[in-house]
N, C-alpha and C positions, 0 to 999 in steps of 0.2 A: 641828682646831677653828680658828676665825679668830683673828687677832691684834687685840686691843682696846687702844686707848689710854685710860688712866685717870689722872686727876690723883691724886696721893698727898698733897696738902697736908692736914694735919689728920687727925684720927682717922677721920672719915667716909670720906675718900678711901682711906685705908690699908685700912680694913675692907672696903670694896667691892672693892678690888684683890685682897685675899686671898680673898674669896668667889668672885670670877670665876675666879681661878686654880684654886680648889678645884673649880669646876664644869667645868674642862677648857679654859678659854680661855687663850690666850697673852697676857699683859698686858705692855704697855709704858708706862713712865711718861711722862706728858706734861709737858714742862718749861714754864717760864714764857715761853720764847722763842716766836716766831711760827711756828716750824716744827713738823711732826709726824714721828714715826718713819715711814720710808718703807714699812715692811711693814704698817702699820696698815690694817685693813679696817673699822674702826668707831671710835667715840669715845664715852666716858662722862666728862662734865666738869661742874664747877659753872659758874655764870654767868660768873665772872671769866675762867676758862680758855676758856670758849666764846666770849666776846667777843674774846679774844686770838687765837684760831685761826679766827675766822669766815671771813676771806678765803681761808685755805687750804682749809677745808671746802667753801666755795662753788666753788672751782676743781676740787676732786676730784669734786664732785657735778654739775658742769656737763654738760648733755646727758643725764645719767642719774641722777636724784635718788635712786633706790633703790640706787645702787651703794655708798654709804658711809653706813650708818645712824648716827644721832647721837642720844644720850639726854642730856637736861639734868637735873641733880639740883639742885633749888632748895630754899631754906629752907621750912619749913612755913608761914611767914607771908608768902610772896611774893605780891605783889598781881597784879592782872590785867595791868598794864603790864609787870611783870617777866616774867610767863608769855608775853606776846605777844612780848617782845623775845627770849626764849629760843627760841620756836617759829619765829622768823624764820630760825634756823640749824638747830635740832634737829628730829628727827622725833617725839620723845616727851619729855614733861616729867613727872618724878616729884618728889614732895616728900619731904624728910627727915622721919622716918627711913625708909630703904628698905633692905631686906635683899638679900643676894646672889641669893637664889632668885627674888625678884620681878624683879630687874634682868635675870637670865639669861633668864627667861621673856619679858620684853619684847624683849630683843635677838634671841632666837630667832624671836619673832613678826615682828619687823621683817625678819629675813632670809627667813623664809618668804613674807612679803608681797612682798619684793623678787623672790624666785624666781618667785612666781605672776605678778607683773607682767611679769617678763622673758619667761616662757613665753607669757603672753597677747600680749605685743608680737610675739614670734616667730610665734605662731599668726596674729596679724593680718597680719603680713607675708606668711606662707605663703598665707593666705586671699586676700590682695590679689593675690599672684602667680597663684594658682589661678583667681581670677576673671578676671584678665587673660588667662590661658591659655585658659580656657573661652570667654571672649568671642571670642578669636582663632579657637578651634576652631569656634565657632558661625559666625563669618564664613567660615571655610574650608568648613564644611558647606554654607552658603548658596551659595557659589560652585560647589561640586561639584554641588548639586542643580539648577542651571540647565540643564535638558535642552535638547538640540539647539543648545547654544552652540558656537562654534568652539573647537577644541582650544587654539589660541593664546590665546584669551581666558581659558580655564580655567587654563592654566599661568601666565600673567602675573598673574592675580588672586591665586593662591596665593602666588607669589613676593613680591608686594607686601604681603601680610598678615603673613608670617612675622616680619620685624623688629619689628613692633609688639608682639609677645609676649615679646620679650627684655627683660632687666633694663636694658639700655642700648641703646634702639632707635636712637639717633643713630649708634652705632658698629657697628650690625649691618647685614647685607645677606644676600640669598638669591637663588638662581637654580635653575632647573630645566633640565636637559639632556635633551631628548626630541625625537623627530621630526626628528633631525638639526640642531636649532637650540638656542640658549640663550635662555631666558626669564628675565630678571633683574628684581629689584625696582628702583624708581627710585633713581638715584644709586649703583647697585651698583659696588663696587670690591673685588676679592679682598683678603682680609686674611690676616694670619699665623696666625690661629686659625680652624680650620674643622672642622665636622662634616658628614658626608655619608652618604647611604644609597642603595644601589642599588634601582632599581624593576624588578628582573629579571622578576617575574611579570607585568609589564604587557605582555609580548610584545616588548619592546625590551630586550635584555640589557644594553645600555650606558646605559639611561636612569638619571638620577641627580638627587637633590635635595640641594643644598648650602646650608649657612648659614655666614656668615663674621663674625668679630669683628675689629675693627681694634686693640683695646687689651688684651684679656685673654681667657683661655680660657673656654669655655662651662661653665656649672655643670651638674651632673648633671640638674637639673630641666629646664634648657633643652635639653640633649641629648635627654632623653626626649621633650620636646615635639616636637622636630624629627622624631624617630623615629615618633611617633604620626601626625604630618601626612604623613610619607612613606608610612606604611602605608595611610592613607586614600587618598592620591593613587594609590598602586599598585593598590588595589582599584577605585578609580574608573576607572583606565586599563584594568583588566581588564574592567570592566563596559562601558566604551566599545567595547573591542575586540569583546566579545560582542554589544553592540547593533549594531555595524557588520556583524558576521557575520550576525546575525539579519535586519538590514535587507536585506543582499544576498541572503540565503536567501529572504526574502519576495519580493523583486524577481524572483529566479530562479523561485520557485514560481508567481508571477503570470504571468511570461512563459511558463513551461512550460504552465500551464493554458490560456493564450491560443493557444498554437501546437501543442498536442497534436493529432495526427490523429484521436484518439478523444475521445469526450465523457466528462466526469466529472460525476457527479450525487451530491449528498448528500441523504439523507432523514432527517427526525427520527424519533423513536420511533413516531409515528403514521403514518409513511409519506408525509408531506408533503414535497415538494421544497423544500429551503431554499437550495440553491446549484446552479447549472449553469455550466459554462464555456461559452465561445461555441460551441465545436464541438457540445456536447450540445444547446444551444438550436437549432442548425441541424438536427441529426439528429432531434430530437423535434418540431421545427417548432412551438416554443412560441408564437412570435409569432402564428401563424395559429390557435392554439387558444384565443385570447381571454385576457383579463386574469384575475387571481385566482390563488390558490395551487392547484397541481395535485398530486395524489397519484399514487403508483405504480399504483394500480388505478383510475385515472380511466376512466370508460366510453369516453371518446373514443379511448383507445389501443387498446381491444379486442384485446389480445394473443392470438396463437395460436402453437401449436407449429410447428416446421419442416414437419410433415406436414399442417398446416392445421386442427388440432383446437383448440378453446378450452382454455385452461389450467385444470386441475382446481383445486378449492379448496386453498389452501396451496401452489400450484405456482409462484407468483411468486418470483423471486430474493429479493426483500425478505422475503417470508414465510419462506422456507427459512432465511435467515440469522438472522432473529429467533427462529425455532423451535429451531435447532441451535447458534447461536453460532459456526458455522463458515463459511468462505468458500464461495462458489459460483463456478465457473469456466466460461467459454465456453458459456453457455446461449444457444442461438440461438432467437430469437422473431421473429415478424412482427407489426408494429403497423400499425393503420389510419392513413392519412395524412389530414389535414384536408380535402383537396380530392379525395379518392378514391384508390383503389389502396392498396397495402401496401408496407411497407419492412421488410427483414430486418435485424435487429440482433443482435450478439453481446454478451451481458451477463455481466459478472463482478462479484460483490459481496462485500464483507467488512464485519465489524462494527468499529465504533469504540467502544472501551470507555471509559466515563466514570469519574470518581473513585470512585464508589460500587461499582464492579465490575460494573455492568450495562451493557447495550448502550445507548450514548448516541445514536449515529447509525449509519446504514448508508451506506457509500460504494460507488458503483457506477461501473464504466467501461462505456461504451456505444460500440460500434464499428458503423458502417454496413457491412454485408456484402452489401447488395443486389446490387451489381455482381458480387461474388464468387459469390453463389448463381446469378445469371444465367449466369455463365461456366461454373459447374459443370454446370448443366443443359444448356447448349450443348455442353460437352465430352462429357457422358454421351450426348447424342443423337448427336454426331459419332462417338463410339466405337461406339454401337449401329449406326449406318449403316455404319461401317467393317466391323463383324462381318457385317452383311448383304451388304456388297459382296464380302467374302471368300467368302461362300457363294453369290454371285449366279450363277456358272456352273452350280453344281449345282442351284440353284433353277430356273434357266432350263431345264435338262434335265428336271427334274421336271415343269415345265409343258409342255415340248415333247412328251413322250411321250403324255399324253392328248390333246394338240392334234393330233398326227399320227394318233392313233386316230380322233378325230372327223373329221379331214380325209378319211381313207380311207373311213369309213362314209358321209360326205356324197357322196363320188364314187360309191360303190356305189348310194346312194339316187337320185342323179341319173340313172345308167344305167337303174335299175329303173323310174324314173318315165317315161323315154323309151320303154322297152319297153311299159309299160302304155298309154301314149298311142297307140303303134302298134297295139296289139291293139284298143283302143277304136275307132280309125279303121276297122279291118277289119270289126269288128262292125257299125258303122254302114253300111258298104258292103253287107254281106250282107243286112241288114234291108231296105235299099232295093231290092236285087235280088229278094228274096222277094216284095216287093210288085209287082214287074214280071213275076212269073210263074215265077221259079226254084223248082224243087221240092226241092233238096238243102240247104236252110238248116240243118236239125238236124244233118246229118252234118258240115257244115263247122264249126258251133259246137263240136261235140264234139271235133273234131280240134284246134281252137284251144285248148280248155281242157286237153287232154291234152299240150300242149307242155311239155317238161321245163324250158326256160328260164323260162317263166312260173311254173311251180310253185316253182322255186328263189327267184325274186324275192319271191313271196308268202310263203314260209316265212322268209326271212332279213331281210326289212324290219323286223319288230318288234324283232328282236335288235339290228340295227344302230342303230335309234333308241334303244333302252335303253342300249347301250354308249356311244353318243354323249352321252347325258344324264349317265351316270356319269362320263365323262371331263370334261365341263364342270363337274360338281359338284366333281371333284377339283381342277380349275384354280381354281374359285371359293374352295375351302377354302384352297388355298395362297396365293392373292392376299389372302384375308381375314387369314390369319396374318401375311403380310408387312405388311399395312396396320396391323394392331394393333402389330406390332413397330416399324414406322417412324414411327408417330404420335407427335408431340412430347408430353411429359408436362406439359401446361399446367394440368391440372385439379388437380394435387396428389394427395395420398393419397385412395384410395377403396376400398370393399370389392372384393376380388379373388376370382374363382372359381379356386381352385388347380387343379382338374382341367382346366378349359379352358386355363389358362396352360401347363400341362404339354403338352397336346395341341398347342398352337400352337408351343411350343419344339421339340417333336419334328418337327413338320411343316416348320418353317423349316430345321432342321438335318439333314433327311433325307439331303441329298446328302453330308453329312459322314460319316454313319455307315452308310448302307445297303449299301455294298460291303465294310465291314470288321466289322460287328457286327449282330446281331439285337437288337431292342429288346423288353424285357418290361416291362409296366406292371402295377401293383397299387395302384389308387387306391380308397380307402375311399369308400363311398357317402355322400352327404349331408354332405360336409365343410363345416364352417362357413366363411363368407367371412372373409378376413383383410384388415386395413387396410394398403394398400401403394400406392406409385406404380407403376402397371401396367407402364409401360415399363421401369422399373428392375428389377422382378421378372422380366420376360421376359428382360432382359439377363443377370441372374444365372443363370437356368436355362440359357440358351443357352451362356454361357461354360463352365459345368461340363459340359454334354453334349458340346460340341465338344472340350473337353480330354479327356474320356473316350474319344471316338472316335479322337483322335490318339494317346493312350496305347496303345490296342488295335492301331492300325495300326503303331505302332513295334515292338510286341512280335511281331506276326505277319508282319512284312515278309518277303516272298519265300516264304512257306509256303502262301499261298492259304487259310489257315484264317480263320474268322470268330470274333470274340469275342461277348460279351454285355454289353449295357447294360441294367441293371435300374433302373426308376424306380418308387418307391412313395411313398404319402402317406397319413397317418393322423392322427387327432386324438390328442394326448398332453397330457392335463390342460387347461390354459388356453392351449394352443398347437397348431399344426399342424406336424408334423414330416415333412419330405421327405427321402428317401434316394435318392441317385443313385450306383449302384455300377457299376464296370467291371471287366473281367478283363484290364486292361492291364499295364503294366510295374511299377506301384506307384511310391511316392515313396521315394527313399533316406533312410535315417535322418539323414544329415548335412544334408539339405536341408529337413527338415520344419519347422524353426524359422523358415525364411525363405520359406515357401510364399506367404504373403500380403504379402510385401514388394514394393513397386513395382519393376518392371523386373528382377525376379529370375526366371530361367527355367532349366530343365535341358534345353530343346530345342535342336536345332541352329540355327545362324544361318539366318534366313529362315523358321523354323517358329514362332517365338513372340516376343512383345515383353515378356513378363513383366508385362503389365498385367491379364490376364484375371481371375486370382484376387484380385489387389489391388482391382480394381473390385468384385468380389463381396463382399469383406470390408467395403469402404467403404459399399456399398449396405445390407448387413445392419446395420452399426453405426448408420447414419442412421435406420433404422426400429426400433431397439432390439431387433433380432433377432440370432440367433447362427448362425454358420457354423463347423463343425469337421469333422474327418475322421479316419478310421482307414485305415491302409495297410499292405500287406505286399509288400515288394519281390518282383517276379516273379509275384505273384498278383492284384494289383489294388488299387483304392482306392475307398472309399465316402465321399462328401461328404454331410453332414447340414445341412439348412437348417431351423432351428426358428423359426417365425413366431408372435409373440404375437397372441392374439385381441384385438379391440377392448375397451377398458376394463380391461385387465389390467396388472399391474406389468411394467416392462421386464425382459427376461431377462438373466441373468448368464452370461457366457461361462465 
């Protein structure tokens, strides 16, 4: 309990002192002198003692009136002037008689009031500091939120604001160490008292925020404020680093988009083009297609498959991505050019998923492969011509045999015609002689008709003419087959007569197989036409037949035996299946996985380039057809070409 000074003069004072002691207070007697006991924390006195100690009480209460509660005990008849004089020093006035309980309650009320006022004063001080801190934080936030400002301005602005939030701004200073420099508040000078916080997550491990005091240590509240500012600055520097990385990434993306060799196109959910990089604009020739928004299925594009067929419903890359949610890769199409002609493009497309989990956009890459496709066609034609060139000597022999036959027959017919002319001349002479009186005309004519040479000429001439026509037909057939093989494939895919193509391939390759194998064919009647590029189909058949002849020749080398090449074709469901079997060496087990690899061959040097079956495989793949084989080493190999009919699904290998 507190120590209370009480006057003890008279019975009233003595009773009050005893009552306060009974209530638990420590009571000290107030003497008549002008001094008070040093340990007193309050005073209960009559007016005389109050006047006597007024100066001391005023000194004790200076700057903090609630610090020393004073209660004046006045007579019951004290007038207003007396009360006013007492209240000039005391907090409370009570009139006699007053009991110890009332006085105790009044003293405790005064102390409670003092405590409340002290707490309110402290809260006001804290609130003032907080307002000051918040105002500074608001200013810091305002500095931080200035986007695109130089980093130097950001750092100097924060350093200048920090001292104003300290309790003693004149003695405070701050600086930020970042970007290899020091950014200090105005008039900054390092002080003996410092708080500092690393800004390690800013991307600069040595970055630092410091606050300095010249006269006293920082309070916990000030230290916490500096920490909060450092944390905000660290996050801001992280954001700036992210913004810079994002800016550079955007610049890189924009540069990449502008310099990509392929085009990039974005479609919205409706298929409308919402973005094209410059290369895509060039490939699609958008400037020449007029203004306005274009869609993937704009009629002006008129896309077709590589084989020249219109795309089926749902066959566009955009449609396939929207239907399946999966990417589409390397789909080769041809599109109509605004000024005529067509351009081949390879399209890959993928979905861009939005926040709701559905496809928000479709992003497609578009590569112009027109030059590549032209080169592929030229290469295929060159390879075809190379194959024909390799067979040229044999084909020339095939043509030379009937030509020699025709030449011999023409010589015979020329001699026969001369003999007939001679006979006609003799007959004319005999007729003239008979008119002159000769009597042996019948005998001479009979003798002429019985001539053996004349009879031979008359009998052999029709056969010679027939054989010559057959020879010339044979030459025409060979030349026709050669022409169909050698003709460039400019018209694209068209319906192909499989039986005719097999006959042409056997005719052109005859010189390769006629001395080593017999050919057997089994072609089903009325086979449906299949969509194919004719030259490529002929090339595939020729490569397999020549391979078969070479395999038989290798097996039977030095024996004089002949093998068999069997060619059959029949409809099989929605496809036509061709089988080309030989009785050659077969394919070793170790080589079967690489049969269709480019430049792989099991033949001796000079006998094969390893391109034949690779070309066959590529041709079949382009036409959504399938090539496979079965083989038995030492017994032979059978290759199967399965060709889908028009309007059917692509085959699976």
